[in-house]
N, C-alpha and C positions, 0 to 999 in steps of 0.2 A: 504494500500500500504506500501511498505518498500523502504527505500533508498538502491538501489542496488550499487550505486557508484557515483563518480564524475569524469568526463573526460573533455577533451578539444576538441572543434571542430578544425579540421585540417586547415581550411581556415582562420578564424578570431582569432584563439587561445582563443576563448571565453569559459569560463567554462560552463559545462552542468551537471546538476544533473539528474541522471537516477533513476526514480521511477519504481518499478515493482509491478504489481498486485499480491496479495497473492495467488489467486486461478487460475491464468492462466499464460501464457507466454507473457503477454503484458507488454511493457516497455514504459514509458512516459518520453521523454527527455524535460527538461526545461532549457533554457539558463539563466544563472545567472551571477552576478558580481563576480569579483575576491575576494573581502573581504568576501562576503557571502560564496563562495566556500571554502575559508580558514576556516571560522567559522564552517562549516559543517564537513569538513575533520578533523579538529583538534579534535572535539568531537568524531567522529567515530573512530579515531585512538587512543583515550584515552590521547591525549596530553593536557597539561595545560600550563597556562601562569602565571607569578608571580603576575600579577594584573588582575582583571576581565576584559574581553573584553565585547563589547556592549551586545551581546546576553546572556552572563553569568550574567551580571549586571541586565538585564531585568528579567531573571529567578530568581535571588536572590531577586529582588524587589517584584516580585509576591509572592514568598515564605514568605517574611517578612510581606506582607499585607494579608496573608492567602487567596490568590487567586490561584486557580489551573487551569492550562491549561489542558482542557479535551480532545481537539482534534484540529487538523489543517486539512484544506481541500483546495485542488486546485479546485476552484469553476467554473471558466470559462476561455475561450480563446477568446479574443476580440481584433481585429486589431493587430494580431501578439503578443499580450501581455497576459500572464497568470495572473489570479487574484486568490487570496486565502483569506481564513479567519482563524482567530484564535478564538476558543471558550474557554471562561473563565468561571469558576464557582466562584461566589463571593456572600457571604451572602445568600446562598440558591437559587440563581437564576443564569441563564446562560446568557452571553452576547457574541455577535459575533463582532469581530473587523476585519475590512478590513486590508489586509496585502499583501505584495509581497510574492510570494511562497518561495523565498529564505530565507526571515526572518522567515516565519512560520516554515519552515523545520529546520532552525538553532535552533529555540525555541523548536521544537518537540524533537530533539535529546538530548536536555538538560533536558527536563521535562519528557520524556518518554511518551508523548502524542501520541495516534494513528494518523496515516496519512491517509487521504481519498482523492479521486478525484471524481468529478462529472462524472456520466456515460457518459454524452455528451462529456466531455473533453477526456475521454478514447477512445470513439468511433471516435472522430475527429482526435486525435493526437497520439494515441499509436501505437507502432510498435509491431507486433505480429510475433513470431517465429513459424514456422509450427509444429515443433516437440518439445517434452519435452527437455528442455535444463538443463542439470545437471552440465555441465562443464563450470565453470566460464570463463576459458580462451576462450572457443568457443564464449560465449556471448560477451566478450570484443572484440575479433577479428571481429565478425560480426558487432558489433556496430561501431567499428572503420571504417570498410568498408562503412557503412551507413553514418558516419560523413564526410567521404571524399567527398561525393556528395551532402549533404543536406545543405540547408540554412534556417534561421528562417522563411523566406517567404513561404517555402514549407508547413508550418503549418497554413497558413492563411485559414480561412474558405471560401469556394467558394460561396459568395453571402450573 
């Protein structure tokens, strides 16, 4: 998946990161906190701060310890909450660390790690556009229309 952008829902003014599947027109909206939205946007826009912010610090620490972030994944949606994992390679072995999706994504944009989402999460929560969407403006407009009417509860699994 790729980070397509960060927007705000019109009702609660809550930030949403929008992930897009690489091979299709499926978009996965994930509600996140303001600090994490800022951390993701800053890196995507190439901005820097005079001192390291939390996710920069984490990335720097991993580098100093010779640990590589090999991937991040949105693993499940449970009780209206997305879960994620960060996979790290350390001393020839891989370990998986539980994470909020927002923190995992903020680390991924800093480390260049690929982003994945579980097939069940995409099936349950992704929005699919009928036709091929090349025009970013059109995606943004259609997504804003969607955001005008949606709430986080709409993504709750039925049963």
